[in-house]
N, CA, C and O of each residue as an XYZ file, in Angstrom:
728
protein
N     -32.713      0.906    -16.061
C     -31.874      2.098    -16.086
C     -31.147      2.294    -14.756
O     -29.934      2.502    -14.743
N     -31.877      2.231    -13.630
C     -31.252      2.411    -12.316
C     -30.300      1.264    -12.014
O     -29.233      1.478    -11.440
N     -30.682      0.032    -12.401
C     -29.795     -1.115    -12.183
C     -28.485     -0.926    -12.930
O     -27.415     -1.232    -12.403
N     -28.568     -0.419    -14.166
C     -27.352     -0.156    -14.933
C     -26.508      0.924    -14.270
O     -25.283      0.817    -14.225
N     -27.157      1.957    -13.759
C     -26.414      3.042    -13.122
C     -25.681      2.544    -11.868
O     -24.521      2.894    -11.654
N     -26.341      1.740    -11.050
C     -25.660      1.230     -9.849
C     -24.502      0.314    -10.233
O     -23.466      0.298     -9.569
N     -24.688     -0.452    -11.316
C     -23.601     -1.319    -11.782
C     -22.397     -0.481    -12.233
O     -21.258     -0.808    -11.900
N     -22.639      0.577    -12.976
C     -21.551      1.444    -13.432
C     -20.896      2.177    -12.267
O     -19.679      2.365    -12.256
N     -21.686      2.585    -11.297
C     -21.113      3.239    -10.114
C     -20.236      2.263     -9.344
O     -19.144      2.621     -8.902
N     -20.711      1.025     -9.181
C     -19.910      0.013     -8.474
C     -18.603     -0.262     -9.216
O     -17.539     -0.332     -8.602
N     -18.688     -0.418    -10.533
C     -17.477     -0.701    -11.316
C     -16.496      0.460    -11.269
O     -15.313      0.272    -10.987
N     -16.990      1.656    -11.544
C     -16.080      2.803    -11.616
C     -15.503      3.148    -10.250
O     -14.326      3.494    -10.153
N     -16.304      3.061     -9.196
C     -15.772      3.363     -7.866
C     -14.745      2.322     -7.439
O     -13.798      2.646     -6.722
N     -14.922      1.076     -7.869
C     -13.933      0.044     -7.568
C     -12.602      0.307     -8.256
O     -11.543      0.163     -7.646
N     -12.657      0.688     -9.513
C     -11.425      0.990    -10.249
C     -10.739      2.216     -9.650
O      -9.522      2.226     -9.465
N     -11.521      3.242     -9.349
C     -10.947      4.449     -8.744
C     -10.358      4.118     -7.374
O      -9.281      4.608     -7.034
N     -11.049      3.292     -6.582
C     -10.530      2.896     -5.261
C      -9.198      2.173     -5.408
O      -8.266      2.432     -4.646
N      -9.096      1.262     -6.387
C      -7.829      0.543     -6.587
C      -6.722      1.506     -7.005
O      -5.597      1.408     -6.515
N      -7.032      2.425     -7.898
C      -6.019      3.388     -8.327
C      -5.563      4.273     -7.163
O      -4.373      4.557     -7.032
N      -6.494      4.705     -6.327
C      -6.137      5.515     -5.165
C      -5.299      4.711     -4.171
O      -4.327      5.225     -3.616
N      -5.675      3.447     -3.948
C      -4.893      2.588     -3.063
C      -3.496      2.374     -3.624
O      -2.510      2.431     -2.889
N      -3.411      2.128     -4.928
C      -2.104      1.957     -5.560
C      -1.272      3.224     -5.407
O      -0.077      3.160     -5.120
N      -1.907      4.368     -5.599
C      -1.202      5.638     -5.409
C      -0.709      5.805     -3.983
O       0.404      6.280     -3.760
N      -1.526      5.421     -3.023
C      -1.124      5.515     -1.619
C       0.058      4.597     -1.314
O       0.996      4.987     -0.618
N       0.003      3.378     -1.840
C       1.117      2.435     -1.630
C       2.390      2.979     -2.280
O       3.461      2.944     -1.674
N       2.275      3.477     -3.503
C       3.453      4.014     -4.190
C       4.015      5.232     -3.465
O       5.232      5.348     -3.316
N       3.153      6.145     -3.011
C       3.626      7.317     -2.280
C       4.246      6.922     -0.956
O       5.246      7.505     -0.536
N       3.652      5.924     -0.287
C       4.229      5.454      0.969
C       5.615      4.868      0.759
O       6.527      5.108      1.550
N       5.767      4.103     -0.301
C       7.088      3.551     -0.616
C       8.058      4.645     -1.031
O       9.239      4.589     -0.687
N       7.575      5.639     -1.765
C       8.437      6.763     -2.140
C       8.914      7.502     -0.894
O      10.060      7.947     -0.829
N       8.045      7.627      0.076
C       8.410      8.286      1.331
C       9.438      7.475      2.111
O      10.431      8.019      2.593
N       9.193      6.159      2.232
C      10.094      5.337      3.050
C      11.424      5.039      2.365
O      12.423      4.806      3.047
N      11.461      5.041      1.025
C      12.725      4.769      0.330
C      13.488      6.044      0.006
O      14.677      5.997     -0.308
N      12.804      7.184      0.080
C      13.387      8.489     -0.257
C      13.893      8.544     -1.703
O      14.890      9.206     -1.989
N      13.191      7.836     -2.623
C      13.613      7.826     -4.023
C      13.425      9.181     -4.693
O      14.052      9.453     -5.716
N      12.577     10.028     -4.135
C      12.368     11.350     -4.729
C      13.443     12.339     -4.308
O      13.471     13.471     -4.791
N      14.312     11.925     -3.426
C      15.482     12.691     -2.989
C      15.151     14.149     -2.649
O      15.860     15.068     -3.061
N      14.083     14.344     -1.903
C      13.768     15.662     -1.404
C      13.158     16.618     -2.409
O      12.988     17.795     -2.092
N      12.818     16.158     -3.623
C      12.198     17.063     -4.602
C      10.921     17.672     -4.020
O      10.887     18.879     -3.779
N       9.852     16.868     -3.783
C       8.760     17.427     -2.986
C       9.126     17.263     -1.506
O       9.828     16.324     -1.132
N       8.653     18.164     -0.696
C       8.965     18.064      0.721
C       8.376     16.781      1.295
O       7.266     16.410      0.915
N       9.080     16.081      2.202
C       8.552     14.858      2.802
C       7.188     15.045      3.477
O       6.368     14.128      3.442
N       6.921     16.210      4.091
C       5.611     16.430      4.702
C       4.507     16.404      3.651
O       3.423     15.877      3.898
N       4.780     16.968      2.492
C       3.821     16.966      1.404
C       3.550     15.539      0.941
O       2.402     15.176      0.685
N       4.595     14.734      0.831
C       4.436     13.345      0.411
C       3.610     12.592      1.445
O       2.718     11.825      1.083
N       3.892     12.799      2.719
C       3.137     12.129      3.775
C       1.670     12.555      3.741
O       0.780     11.715      3.879
N       1.411     13.843      3.562
C       0.026     14.316      3.478
C      -0.697     13.690      2.280
O      -1.848     13.271      2.402
N      -0.034     13.626      1.137
C      -0.644     13.015     -0.042
C      -0.882     11.525      0.195
O      -1.932     11.001     -0.178
N       0.065     10.849      0.801
C      -0.068      9.430      1.119
C      -1.285      9.198      2.004
O      -2.077      8.294      1.738
N      -1.441      9.986      3.032
C      -2.582      9.851      3.939
C      -3.896     10.157      3.224
O      -4.881      9.442      3.407
N      -3.917     11.209      2.417
C      -5.128     11.582      1.688
C      -5.552     10.472      0.732
O      -6.726     10.105      0.679
N      -4.591      9.938     -0.024
C      -4.922      8.879     -0.980
C      -5.483      7.649     -0.276
O      -6.447      7.050     -0.753
N      -4.892      7.266      0.852
C      -5.406      6.123      1.608
C      -6.810      6.372      2.137
O      -7.666      5.490      2.065
N      -7.052      7.558      2.664
C      -8.371      7.887      3.192
C      -9.440      7.943      2.121
O     -10.541      7.427      2.310
N      -9.123      8.564      0.999
C     -10.115      8.671     -0.074
C     -10.325      7.312     -0.752
O     -11.406      7.047     -1.279
N      -9.302      6.451     -0.742
C      -9.480      5.079     -1.250
C     -10.517      4.345     -0.407
O     -11.333      3.589     -0.933
N     -10.481      4.573      0.898
C     -11.466      3.953      1.790
C     -12.874      4.448      1.453
O     -13.822      3.663      1.473
N     -13.022      5.726      1.149
C     -14.333      6.288      0.786
C     -14.841      5.638     -0.504
O     -15.989      5.198     -0.562
N     -14.004      5.577     -1.528
C     -14.431      4.966     -2.786
C     -14.694      3.472     -2.624
O     -15.573      2.922     -3.289
N     -13.942      2.815     -1.750
C     -14.193      1.406     -1.480
C     -15.549      1.235     -0.811
O     -16.270      0.278     -1.093
N     -15.897      2.171      0.081
C     -17.206      2.129      0.717
C     -18.336      2.215     -0.301
O     -19.360      1.549     -0.144
N     -18.165      3.017     -1.331
C     -19.166      3.116     -2.390
C     -19.227      1.799     -3.178
O     -20.300      1.381     -3.612
N     -18.114      1.173     -3.351
C     -17.987     -0.025     -4.181
C     -18.355     -1.331     -3.470
O     -18.693     -2.316     -4.127
N     -18.293     -1.349     -2.158
C     -18.271     -2.586     -1.368
C     -19.481     -3.509     -1.593
O     -20.613     -3.079     -1.816
N     -19.157     -4.799     -1.516
C     -20.163     -5.866     -1.556
C     -19.887     -6.818     -0.398
O     -18.757     -6.910      0.082
N     -20.907     -7.513      0.043
C     -20.741     -8.495      1.117
C     -20.281     -9.806      0.481
O     -20.845    -10.223     -0.531
N     -19.244    -10.479      1.064
C     -18.691    -11.675      0.413
C     -19.668    -12.849      0.395
O     -20.468    -13.032      1.313
N     -19.582    -13.622     -0.652
C     -20.297    -14.882     -0.848
C     -21.819    -14.751     -0.886
O     -22.511    -15.767     -0.822
N     -22.366    -13.535     -0.987
C     -23.818    -13.397     -1.050
C     -24.299    -13.186     -2.470
O     -25.479    -13.381     -2.761
N     -23.416    -12.798     -3.344
C     -23.799    -12.585     -4.731
C     -23.311    -13.721     -5.603
O     -22.516    -14.562     -5.182
N     -23.804    -13.723     -6.818
C     -23.369    -14.761     -7.753
C     -22.209    -14.283     -8.610
O     -21.658    -15.073     -9.378
N     -21.818    -13.018     -8.506
C     -20.762    -12.469     -9.332
C     -19.409    -12.801     -8.735
O     -18.962    -12.097     -7.830
N     -18.747    -13.830     -9.197
C     -17.418    -14.247     -8.763
C     -17.244    -14.116     -7.240
O     -16.488    -13.261     -6.780
N     -17.934    -14.949     -6.463
C     -17.929    -14.763     -5.003
C     -16.537    -14.820     -4.360
O     -16.291    -14.110     -3.385
N     -15.631    -15.639     -4.877
C     -14.288    -15.696     -4.284
C     -13.540    -14.396     -4.569
O     -12.893    -13.846     -3.678
N     -13.621    -13.910     -5.781
C     -12.960    -12.648     -6.122
C     -13.567    -11.492     -5.326
O     -12.847    -10.590     -4.897
N     -14.871    -11.517     -5.129
C     -15.525    -10.483     -4.328
C     -15.052    -10.586     -2.879
O     -14.826     -9.567     -2.227
N     -14.903    -11.799     -2.377
C     -14.417    -11.991     -1.004
C     -13.015    -11.410     -0.835
O     -12.708    -10.834      0.209
N     -12.154    -11.558     -1.859
C     -10.819    -10.953     -1.788
C     -10.942     -9.442     -1.613
O     -10.208     -8.833     -0.835
N     -11.872     -8.855     -2.342
C     -12.090     -7.421     -2.221
C     -12.584     -7.023     -0.837
O     -12.165     -5.998     -0.300
N     -13.465     -7.820     -0.262
C     -13.993     -7.503      1.070
C     -12.898     -7.651      2.128
O     -12.798     -6.826      3.036
N     -12.089     -8.682      2.017
C     -10.964     -8.819      2.947
C     -10.016     -7.636      2.776
O      -9.467     -7.125      3.752
N      -9.829     -7.208      1.534
C      -9.030     -6.009      1.275
C      -9.618     -4.789      1.976
O      -8.880     -3.961      2.510
N     -10.939     -4.676      1.974
C     -11.598     -3.572      2.677
C     -11.285     -3.620      4.163
O     -10.993     -2.589      4.769
N     -11.342     -4.804      4.754
C     -11.037     -4.937      6.185
C      -9.585     -4.531      6.473
O      -9.309     -3.844      7.456
N      -8.680     -4.957      5.619
C      -7.275     -4.583      5.802
C      -7.082     -3.082      5.620
O      -6.341     -2.453      6.376
N      -7.745     -2.511      4.621
C      -7.655     -1.067      4.393
C      -8.176     -0.302      5.601
O      -7.575      0.684      6.028
N      -9.290     -0.760      6.147
C      -9.840     -0.106      7.342
C      -8.859     -0.195      8.509
O      -8.678      0.780      9.239
N      -8.222     -1.356      8.692
C      -7.245     -1.512      9.782
C      -6.065     -0.565      9.607
O      -5.632      0.075     10.566
N      -5.551     -0.473      8.398
C      -4.405      0.401      8.133
C      -4.805      1.865      8.343
O      -4.059      2.630      8.954
N      -5.973      2.251      7.841
C      -6.411      3.640      7.977
C      -6.700      4.006      9.430
O      -6.315      5.084      9.883
N      -7.366      3.130     10.158
C      -7.697      3.422     11.563
C      -6.431      3.541     12.399
O      -6.305      4.458     13.211
N      -5.494      2.619     12.204
C      -4.248      2.710     12.978
C      -3.412      3.909     12.564
O      -2.653      4.441     13.374
N      -3.540      4.342     11.317
C      -2.826      5.549     10.894
C      -3.405      6.782     11.578
O      -2.669      7.687     11.970
N      -4.723      6.809     11.718
C      -5.351      7.926     12.424
C      -5.000      7.918     13.916
O      -4.937      8.969     14.555
N      -4.774      6.725     14.456
C      -4.442      6.584     15.881
C      -2.944      6.445     16.122
O      -2.532      6.044     17.211
N      -2.138      6.764     15.145
C      -0.696      6.516     15.204
C      -0.033      7.069     16.466
O       0.824      6.408     17.052
N      -0.416      8.258     16.883
C       0.216      8.858     18.064
C      -0.161      8.137     19.350
O       0.527      8.287     20.360
N      -1.232      7.360     19.334
C      -1.668      6.639     20.525
C      -1.166      5.199     20.553
O      -1.351      4.492     21.543
N      -0.533      4.767     19.468
C      -0.036      3.397     19.357
C       1.486      3.380     19.464
O       2.155      4.386     19.232
N       2.008      2.223     19.819
C       3.459      2.084     19.781
C       3.904      2.061     18.319
O       3.132      1.717     17.424
N       5.146      2.430     18.100
C       5.674      2.434     16.732
C       5.613      1.028     16.144
O       5.300      0.852     14.967
N       5.914      0.035     16.970
C       5.897     -1.368     16.520
C       4.491     -1.800     16.096
O       4.330     -2.428     15.049
N       3.474     -1.471     16.895
C       2.093     -1.851     16.564
C       1.649     -1.169     15.269
O       1.026     -1.793     14.410
N       1.977      0.116     15.141
C       1.596      0.832     13.930
C       2.286      0.226     12.714
O       1.655     -0.007     11.683
N       3.588     -0.027     12.843
C       4.359     -0.556     11.710
C       3.855     -1.934     11.288
O       3.686     -2.196     10.097
N       3.614     -2.821     12.267
C       3.123     -4.164     11.933
C       1.774     -4.095     11.224
O       1.531     -4.835     10.271
N       0.907     -3.215     11.685
C      -0.384     -3.062     11.018
C      -0.197     -2.441      9.633
O      -0.875     -2.827      8.681
N       0.703     -1.499      9.525
C       0.929     -0.841      8.240
C       1.507     -1.803      7.200
O       1.298     -1.619      6.001
N       2.232     -2.824      7.655
C       2.736     -3.830      6.720
C       1.603     -4.605      6.056
O       1.822     -5.270      5.043
N       0.387     -4.529      6.616
C      -0.768     -5.162      5.967
C      -1.080     -4.512      4.625
O      -1.873     -5.046      3.849
N      -0.465     -3.368      4.344
C      -0.663     -2.703      3.050
C      -0.207     -3.584      1.892
O      -0.755     -3.495      0.793
N       0.780     -4.422      2.124
C       1.278     -5.281      1.042
C       0.273     -6.371      0.679
O      -0.068     -6.502     -0.497
N      -0.225     -7.173      1.655
C      -1.271     -8.130      1.263
C      -2.549     -7.418      0.807
O      -3.274     -7.934     -0.043
N      -2.824     -6.250      1.362
C      -3.979     -5.460      0.929
C      -3.859     -5.125     -0.548
O      -4.812     -5.306     -1.305
N      -2.705     -4.642     -0.959
C      -2.493     -4.301     -2.361
C      -2.606     -5.548     -3.249
O      -3.222     -5.500     -4.313
N      -2.014     -6.652     -2.811
C      -2.074     -7.888     -3.596
C      -3.516     -8.390     -3.725
O      -3.947     -8.765     -4.815
N      -4.260     -8.396     -2.616
C      -5.652     -8.857     -2.657
C      -6.522     -7.979     -3.550
O      -7.322     -8.485     -4.337
N      -6.364     -6.664     -3.428
C      -7.219     -5.786     -4.229
C      -6.836     -5.822     -5.711
O      -7.690     -5.640     -6.579
N      -5.572     -6.054     -5.993
C      -5.172     -6.213     -7.391
C      -5.757     -7.504     -7.956
O      -6.276     -7.519     -9.072
N      -5.672     -8.586     -7.182
C      -6.281     -9.856     -7.617
C      -7.792     -9.687     -7.785
O      -8.375    -10.194     -8.744
N      -8.417     -8.981     -6.858
C      -9.857     -8.717     -6.947
C     -10.182     -7.942     -8.216
O     -11.132     -8.274     -8.924
N      -9.402     -6.918     -8.502
C      -9.629     -6.096     -9.695
C      -9.542     -6.938    -10.957
O     -10.373     -6.805    -11.856
N      -8.547     -7.795    -11.024
C      -8.346     -8.588    -12.239
C      -9.296     -9.780    -12.329
O      -9.632    -10.213    -13.431
N      -9.734    -10.317    -11.193
C     -10.598    -11.505    -11.225
C     -12.080    -11.161    -11.313
O     -12.844    -11.895    -11.940
N     -12.498    -10.066    -10.703
C     -13.932     -9.759    -10.639
C     -14.365     -8.681    -11.604
O     -15.557     -8.544    -11.880
N     -13.444     -7.928    -12.113
C     -13.809     -6.761    -12.912
C     -14.131     -7.147    -14.353
O     -13.406     -7.915    -14.986
N     -15.219     -6.604    -14.848
C     -15.585     -6.858    -16.240
C     -14.670     -6.110    -17.195
O     -14.645     -6.401    -18.391
N     -13.923     -5.151    -16.676
C     -13.011     -4.373    -17.509
C     -11.587     -4.917    -17.508
O     -10.685     -4.278    -18.051
N     -11.371     -6.075    -16.913
C     -10.008     -6.590    -16.765
C      -9.309     -6.844    -18.092
O      -8.080     -6.887    -18.143
N     -10.068     -7.010    -19.157
C      -9.455     -7.266    -20.461
C      -9.220     -5.996    -21.261
O      -8.740     -6.060    -22.393
N      -9.549     -4.846    -20.692
C      -9.286     -3.609    -21.424
C      -7.805     -3.291    -21.370
O      -7.130     -3.536    -20.370
N      -7.329     -2.752    -22.444
C      -5.911     -2.420    -22.578
C      -5.441     -1.511    -21.453
O      -4.403     -1.764    -20.841
N      -6.191     -0.467    -21.180
C      -5.786      0.533    -20.203
C      -5.690     -0.047    -18.786
O      -4.695      0.171    -18.094
N      -6.702     -0.774    -18.361
C      -6.675     -1.336    -17.006
C      -5.581     -2.395    -16.862
O      -4.875     -2.433    -15.855
N      -5.450     -3.237    -17.856
C      -4.426     -4.288    -17.796
C      -3.021     -3.678    -17.688
O      -2.218     -4.123    -16.868
N      -2.722     -2.666    -18.510
C      -1.399     -2.048    -18.464
C      -1.203     -1.221    -17.203
O      -0.090     -1.126    -16.687
N      -2.282     -0.621    -16.705
C      -2.183      0.094    -15.427
C      -1.797     -0.881    -14.325
O      -0.932     -0.576    -13.504
N      -2.424     -2.043    -14.299
C      -2.087     -3.058    -13.285
C      -0.634     -3.500    -13.426
O       0.087     -3.588    -12.432
N      -0.206     -3.775    -14.639
C       1.168     -4.229    -14.861
C       2.167     -3.170    -14.403
O       3.124     -3.487    -13.696
N       1.954     -1.922    -14.798
C       2.888     -0.850    -14.439
C       2.888     -0.569    -12.936
O       3.946     -0.367    -12.340
N       1.719     -0.556    -12.334
C       1.647     -0.277    -10.900
C       2.269     -1.424    -10.100
O       3.038     -1.178     -9.170
N       1.952     -2.652    -10.444
C       2.531     -3.801     -9.725
C       4.050     -3.797     -9.888
O       4.771     -4.023     -8.916
N       4.543     -3.547    -11.090
C       5.996     -3.495    -11.308
C       6.621     -2.381    -10.462
O       7.687     -2.572     -9.878
N       5.975     -1.241    -10.397
C       6.497     -0.129     -9.596
C       6.519     -0.476     -8.109
O       7.485     -0.170     -7.410
N       5.458     -1.112     -7.632
C       5.405     -1.511     -6.225
C       6.501     -2.538     -5.925
O       7.143     -2.470     -4.876
N       6.714     -3.469     -6.824
C       7.762     -4.482     -6.617
C       9.139     -3.823     -6.564
O       9.940     -4.136     -5.684
N       9.419     -2.917     -7.492
C      10.730     -2.244     -7.511
C      10.932     -1.411     -6.249
O      11.982     -1.495     -5.612
N       9.932     -0.607     -5.886
C      10.067      0.229     -4.686
C      10.139     -0.607     -3.410
O      10.842     -0.242     -2.468
N       9.420     -1.719     -3.375
C       9.509     -2.605     -2.215
C      10.900     -3.209     -2.120
O      11.454     -3.327     -1.027
N      11.473     -3.596     -3.268
C      12.847     -4.100     -3.266
C      13.824     -3.067     -2.732
O      14.713     -3.400     -1.949
N      13.666     -1.809     -3.150
C      14.521     -0.735     -2.630
C      14.317     -0.556     -1.133
O      15.273     -0.333     -0.389
N      13.067     -0.656     -0.696
C      12.753     -0.490      0.734
C      13.384     -1.605      1.557
O      13.961     -1.349      2.613
N      13.276     -2.835      1.077
C      13.864     -3.975      1.788
C      15.379     -3.841      1.820
O      16.009     -4.106      2.845
N      15.960     -3.433      0.709
C      17.417     -3.237      0.642
C      17.865     -2.163      1.625
O      18.873     -2.324      2.313
N      17.119     -1.076      1.688
C      17.421      0.001      2.631
C      17.292     -0.498      4.072
O      18.122     -0.172      4.920
N      16.259     -1.281      4.345
C      16.061     -1.821      5.698
C      17.201     -2.766      6.062
O      17.664     -2.769      7.202
N      17.656     -3.572      5.097
C      18.768     -4.482      5.372
C      20.034     -3.709      5.722
O      20.751     -4.094      6.646
N      20.321     -2.632      5.005
C      21.496     -1.815      5.317
C      21.359     -1.202      6.699
O      22.321     -1.170      7.467
N      20.169     -0.719      7.016
C      19.932     -0.124      8.341
C      20.117     -1.172      9.422
O      20.713     -0.893     10.462
N      19.600     -2.402      9.183
C      19.747     -3.477     10.161
C      21.205     -3.854     10.369
O      21.611     -4.168     11.487
N      21.997     -3.825      9.299
C      23.420     -4.148      9.436
C      24.130     -3.116     10.304
O      25.016     -3.456     11.088
N      23.737     -1.859     10.161
C      24.386     -0.800     10.932
C      23.959     -0.797     12.394
O      24.718     -0.354     13.256
N      22.756     -1.285     12.685
C      22.250     -1.212     14.055
C      22.036     -2.581     14.681
O      21.414     -2.676     15.739
N      22.533     -3.640     14.059
C      22.297     -4.984     14.591
C      23.108     -5.215     15.856
O      24.176     -4.630     16.039
N      22.586     -6.082     16.731
C      23.325     -6.399     17.956
C      24.694     -7.009     17.670
O      25.614     -6.874     18.477
N      24.836     -7.684     16.521
C      26.117     -8.299     16.183
C      27.199     -7.236     16.013
O      28.368     -7.474     16.316
N      26.800     -6.073     15.530
C      27.793     -5.021     15.373
C      28.148     -4.420     16.723
O      29.257     -3.923     16.918
N      27.200     -4.468     17.654
C      27.419     -4.119     19.054
C      28.235     -2.872     19.285
O      28.128     -1.891     18.549
N      29.049     -2.924     20.315
C      29.842     -1.774     20.729
C      30.875     -1.385     19.674
O      31.249     -0.218     19.562
N      31.330     -2.365     18.907
C      32.340     -2.064     17.889
C      31.810     -1.060     16.873
O      32.547     -0.186     16.417
N      30.549     -1.182     16.525
C      29.978     -0.259     15.548
C      29.765      1.118     16.151
O      29.838      2.126     15.448
N      29.499      1.165     17.459
C      29.242      2.448     18.108
C      30.502      3.108     18.623
O      30.495      4.300     18.928
N      31.598      2.345     18.725
C      32.833      2.888     19.277
C      33.456      3.864     18.284
O      33.416      3.634     17.075
N      34.030      4.945     18.790
C      34.671      5.899     17.878
C      35.895      5.238     17.225
O      36.586      4.422     17.834
N      36.127      5.611     15.997
C      37.276      5.048     15.271
C      38.565      5.662     15.793
O      38.620      6.838     16.153
N      39.582      4.845     15.822
C      40.876      5.304     16.254
C      41.504      6.162     15.153
O      41.331      5.884     13.966
N      42.209      7.173     15.545
C      42.862      8.035     14.547
C      44.251      7.506     14.199
O      44.967      8.095     13.388
N      44.617      6.402     14.815
C      45.925      5.815     14.525
C      45.800      5.018     13.227
O      44.936      4.147     13.120
N      46.657      5.307     12.235
C      46.551      4.577     10.962
C      46.865      3.101     11.141
O      47.713      2.729     11.952
N      46.179      2.270     10.381
C      46.417      0.832     10.429
C      47.721      0.514      9.719
O      48.100      1.197      8.768
N      48.411     -0.530     10.184
C      49.702     -0.895      9.571
C      49.552     -2.010      8.616
O      50.535     -2.443      8.013
């Protein structure tokens, strides 16, 4: 009875941790791409993003296993443990954001992408529920959403880089002449 209960707690906390992490990634992308166009206030989105990431770490702590020590899909479990390490790095640097350079924080925060990929692979490879309709479609919809929002984010970053690139130099910063072109 107790063995079954711990197994169910491990399974359910893992699924909840993945959903919370997915929510944090989606909210973070919504914040950086501004796809919500100011509907909820950006501070609210940032607070929700931080909360989801932090609570994902808590649920992951309940779920966690040590890699390669069990017989239950050790490689898939290892992906989950590496995901835990990445999640901890992202969360710790987020808490220390004001003490870090923007570049250090951003580079560490980019670990959210491999973190999401690893934990999704872990969910699908190690989970006994991976063949359930609900979990499978949740993974498909969340991954598709992350891909679309990441594409928007990259596109936005490319436009920003074009406007501020050294190649544009002084010409981009120089005021436009009011004399009409001939």
